[in-house]
C-alpha positions as CSV (number, residue, x, y, z in Angstrom):
1,M,-12.0,-2.7,9.6
2,Q,-8.3,-3.1,9.8
3,N,-7.2,-5.9,12.2
4,Q,-6.4,-4.6,15.7
5,Q,-3.6,-7.2,15.8
6,V,-0.7,-6.6,18.2
7,L,2.4,-5.7,16.1
8,T,5.9,-6.9,16.8
9,K,8.7,-4.4,17.6
10,N,10.0,-4.6,14.0
11,Q,6.5,-4.2,12.5
12,K,5.9,-1.1,14.7
13,I,9.2,0.4,13.6
14,V,8.6,-0.3,9.9
15,L,5.0,1.0,10.1
16,D,6.1,4.2,11.9
17,I,8.6,5.0,9.1
18,I,6.0,4.3,6.4
19,E,3.3,6.4,8.1
20,K,5.6,9.3,8.5
21,S,6.7,9.3,4.9
22,S,4.9,11.6,2.4
23,Q,5.7,9.3,-0.4
24,P,5.8,5.5,-1.0
25,L,9.0,3.9,0.2
26,K,11.1,1.0,-1.2
27,A,12.2,-1.7,1.1
28,Y,15.9,-0.7,1.0
29,S,15.0,2.9,1.9
30,I,13.1,1.6,4.8
31,L,16.1,-0.6,5.8
32,F,18.4,2.4,5.7
33,D,16.0,4.3,8.0
34,V,15.5,1.4,10.5
35,K,19.2,0.5,11.0
36,K,19.3,3.2,13.7
37,R,16.6,1.3,15.6
38,G,18.3,-2.1,15.5
39,I,16.9,-3.7,12.3
40,N,19.9,-4.6,10.2
41,A,18.8,-7.5,8.0
42,P,16.7,-7.0,4.8
43,L,14.8,-10.2,5.7
44,Q,13.5,-8.6,8.9
45,V,12.2,-5.6,6.9
46,Y,10.6,-7.9,4.3
47,R,8.9,-10.0,7.0
48,A,7.5,-6.9,8.6
49,L,6.3,-5.5,5.3
50,D,4.6,-8.8,4.3
51,K,2.7,-8.9,7.6
52,L,1.7,-5.3,7.5
53,V,0.4,-5.8,3.9
54,E,-1.4,-8.9,5.0
55,I,-3.2,-7.2,7.9
56,G,-4.0,-4.1,5.8
57,K,-1.9,-1.5,7.6
58,I,0.1,-0.8,4.5
59,H,-0.3,-1.3,0.7
60,K,2.2,-2.3,-1.9
61,I,2.4,-0.1,-5.0
62,E,3.3,-2.9,-7.5
63,S,4.5,-0.7,-10.4
64,R,6.9,1.2,-8.0
65,N,7.8,-1.8,-5.8
66,S,7.2,0.4,-2.9
67,F,4.9,0.7,0.2
68,I,2.5,3.3,1.5
69,A,0.5,3.4,4.7
70,C,-3.2,2.8,4.4
71,K,-4.9,6.1,5.1
72,N,-8.5,4.7,5.0
73,S,-9.7,3.9,8.5
74,K,-12.6,2.0,6.8
75,C,-10.3,-0.1,4.6
76,Q,-11.7,-3.6,4.9
77,I,-10.0,-5.2,1.9
78,T,-6.4,-6.3,2.2
79,K,-6.5,-8.1,-1.1
80,A,-8.0,-5.3,-3.2
81,T,-6.3,-1.9,-3.6
82,V,-6.8,0.9,-6.1
83,F,-4.4,3.8,-6.5
84,S,-4.1,6.9,-8.6
85,I,-0.5,7.8,-9.5
86,C,0.5,11.2,-10.9
87,E,2.9,10.6,-13.9
88,N,4.6,13.9,-13.3
89,C,5.1,14.4,-9.5
90,E,4.5,10.7,-8.7
91,D,2.0,11.5,-5.9
92,V,0.1,8.4,-4.9
93,K,-3.4,8.3,-3.4
94,E,-5.5,5.3,-2.4
95,I,-8.9,5.5,-4.2
96,H,-11.9,4.9,-2.1
97,D,-14.8,4.2,-4.4
98,H,-17.6,2.0,-3.1
99,K,-19.1,1.4,-6.5
100,L,-15.8,0.3,-8.0
101,S,-15.1,-2.0,-5.0
102,E,-18.5,-3.6,-5.3
103,H,-18.1,-4.1,-9.0
104,L,-14.7,-5.7,-8.7
105,K,-15.7,-7.9,-5.8
106,H,-18.2,-9.7,-8.0
107,Y,-16.3,-9.4,-11.3
108,K,-15.8,-12.5,-13.4
109,D,-14.1,-12.3,-16.8
110,N,-15.6,-13.8,-19.9
111,K,-14.0,-17.2,-19.2
112,G,-15.7,-17.4,-15.7
113,M,-12.6,-16.5,-13.7
114,K,-13.5,-15.0,-10.3
115,Y,-10.7,-13.0,-8.9
116,S,-9.6,-13.3,-5.2
117,K,-7.4,-10.2,-5.2
118,Y,-6.4,-7.2,-7.3
119,N,-4.1,-4.2,-7.3
120,L,-5.2,-1.5,-9.7
121,E,-3.1,1.5,-10.5
122,F,-4.4,4.4,-12.5
123,F,-1.9,6.8,-14.1
124,G,-2.5,10.4,-15.1
125,L,-1.9,14.0,-13.8
126,C,-3.0,15.3,-10.5
127,K,-4.8,18.7,-10.2
128,R,-1.6,20.4,-9.1
129,C,0.4,19.1,-12.2
130,I,-2.5,19.9,-14.6
131,K,-2.4,23.5,-13.5
132,N,1.4,23.8,-14.0
């Protein structure tokens, strides 16, 4: 389960903005939105983002260099994320697949490398875009 850690004022502000967004946000978009609430320095935003990722409240979409709130209340893995991203409308969804998570947790490549974290992004078309 996600850590029930007490968040700082800046972390709460950044998390609130990300949770209210319907799409992933880049750090500078977040900075623009938080200036009204007293966060003016990019470093403050990046520190809050780093901590929120670390404790599993948000996830980073690496290919988009953006952040999205974790919508999975049972999300236990902060170092393992899987997303589906629509190539047309850019809708992003976190994938919750127990079989995939179990497979990847124990996966070793053919050279014996055991991975400690991963961020997978699957690209395709969502149902809505397929119909259009």
